[in-house]
C-alpha positions in Angstrom: 104.9 83.1 104.5 105.8 87.1 104.5 107.1 88.9 107.4 105.9 92.6 108.4 108.1 94.5 109.5 106.4 97.5 110.8 105.9 96.6 114.3 109.1 94.4 114.7 111.0 95.4 117.6 113.6 93.5 119.5 114.1 89.9 118.5 111.2 87.9 117.1 111.1 84.4 117.1 109.2 82.3 114.0 108.9 79.2 112.4 106.8 77.8 110.1 105.8 74.1 108.6 104.7 74.5 104.6 101.9 72.1 103.6 102.6 70.1 100.8 102.2 72.3 97.3 102.6 75.2 99.7 106.4 75.8 98.1 107.1 75.3 94.4 110.6 75.0 93.9 110.9 75.7 90.0 113.4 73.9 89.4 114.2 70.6 86.9 116.9 68.7 88.7 115.0 68.3 92.3 111.2 68.2 93.5 110.3 68.6 97.6 108.8 65.4 98.7 107.5 67.2 101.9 106.3 70.2 103.0 109.9 72.0 104.7 110.3 73.7 107.7 111.9 76.9 108.8 112.1 78.4 112.1 114.7 81.2 113.2 115.0 84.9 114.6 114.3 88.6 113.2 116.6 91.7 115.1 115.9 94.9 113.6 119.6 96.6 113.5 118.6 100.5 112.9 118.2 100.6 108.9 119.6 96.5 108.8 117.5 93.2 109.4 119.6 90.2 110.2 117.5 86.9 109.9 119.5 83.6 111.3 117.4 80.4 111.4 117.3 76.6 110.3 115.6 74.9 107.3 115.1 71.2 107.2 113.5 69.5 103.8 113.7 66.1 101.7 114.2 66.9 98.2 114.6 64.2 95.4 116.9 64.9 92.7 117.4 62.4 89.7 121.1 60.6 90.0 123.7 62.3 87.2 124.4 58.8 85.6 121.4 56.7 85.7 118.2 59.1 86.2 116.8 56.8 89.4 115.6 59.2 92.3 117.7 60.5 95.1 116.1 61.1 98.2 118.5 64.2 99.4 118.0 65.2 103.0 118.7 69.1 103.4 119.6 70.6 106.4 120.4 74.0 106.3 121.7 77.0 108.1 121.5 80.2 107.0 122.3 83.9 108.3 121.3 87.2 106.0 121.6 90.4 106.3 118.6 92.9 104.4 119.2 96.3 103.4 116.9 98.4 101.6 117.6 99.4 98.0 118.4 102.9 98.8 120.3 101.8 101.8 122.1 99.6 99.1 122.8 102.4 96.5 124.6 104.4 99.0 127.1 101.9 100.4 129.1 102.4 97.3 131.0 99.5 97.5 134.0 99.1 95.0 134.4 95.3 95.0 132.1 92.9 96.9 133.4 91.1 100.0 132.5 87.8 101.4 129.8 89.3 104.2 128.2 90.8 101.0 127.0 87.7 99.6 125.0 87.4 103.0 123.1 90.4 102.1 119.7 91.2 100.2 118.0 93.9 98.8 114.2 94.4 99.9 111.5 97.1 100.0 111.9 97.7 103.7 108.4 96.6 104.4 108.2 92.9 104.0 110.6 89.8 104.3 109.3 87.2 101.8 110.5 84.0 103.8 109.2 81.7 100.8 112.0 83.5 98.5 114.8 82.8 101.0 113.7 79.0 101.9 113.5 78.4 98.0 116.9 79.9 97.4 118.4 77.7 100.3 117.2 74.7 99.1 118.5 75.2 95.3 122.0 76.0 96.6 121.9 73.2 99.0 121.8 70.6 95.9 125.4 69.7 95.2 126.7 70.1 91.5 126.7 66.3 91.3 124.6 64.0 92.7 124.9 59.8 92.5 122.2 57.4 93.4 125.4 55.4 94.5 129.5 55.9 94.4 130.2 53.5 92.3 126.9 54.1 89.7 127.6 52.6 86.3 125.1 54.7 84.4 123.5 54.4 81.0 124.9 52.7 78.1 125.3 55.4 75.4 124.8 52.2 73.2 121.4 50.9 73.8 120.2 52.9 77.0 120.3 50.3 79.8 120.9 50.5 82.9 124.0 49.6 83.2 123.8 49.1 87.5 121.2 46.7 86.5 122.7 44.4 83.4 125.8 44.1 81.4 124.1 45.1 78.2 127.5 44.3 76.2 127.5 46.6 73.8 131.2 48.0 72.9 132.3 50.9 74.9 132.6 54.0 72.9 135.4 54.5 70.2 137.9 57.3 70.4 137.4 60.5 68.7 139.6 60.0 66.0 140.9 63.5 66.9 142.8 61.7 70.1 143.7 58.8 68.4 147.3 59.6 68.5 147.7 60.5 72.1 146.1 57.4 73.2 148.7 56.1 71.2 151.4 57.7 73.5 149.9 57.0 76.8 149.7 53.3 75.6 153.3 53.3 74.4 152.5 52.3 71.2 
């Protein structure tokens, strides 16, 4: 979805529900289970464009311990300010501030909402996703899902370089 700014005056509302397959999230960790929806408004302020809104989506992400699929509902609110590349260069900011994190550069004519949605979805995925808090993961020896069976494999040996530290901790 692209919004052309040529005739934009005052606040303008927008909404879009993506059909399945219309938006591709290029990430090996996650995939969309259903088309996301976005709604918001755009306000032109001099040479800057302010875009505020909300994204709702359902992602599927693999558990970081056992690799089972986990459904991750995403409800993300965003507030971005768009400036042209020329205006960005003329700001001569010496140091980035927290407000600059919500600043995006665009060509001055069109805002690509698809890029905004993709970025917000990728940012919404936490660094670690677990299917449950006490997930035991996969056995490093035999590859069995330790949540389903107790494989009986010995726990991994301590690296010999750390053996001395283990003795100090255990008081030997």
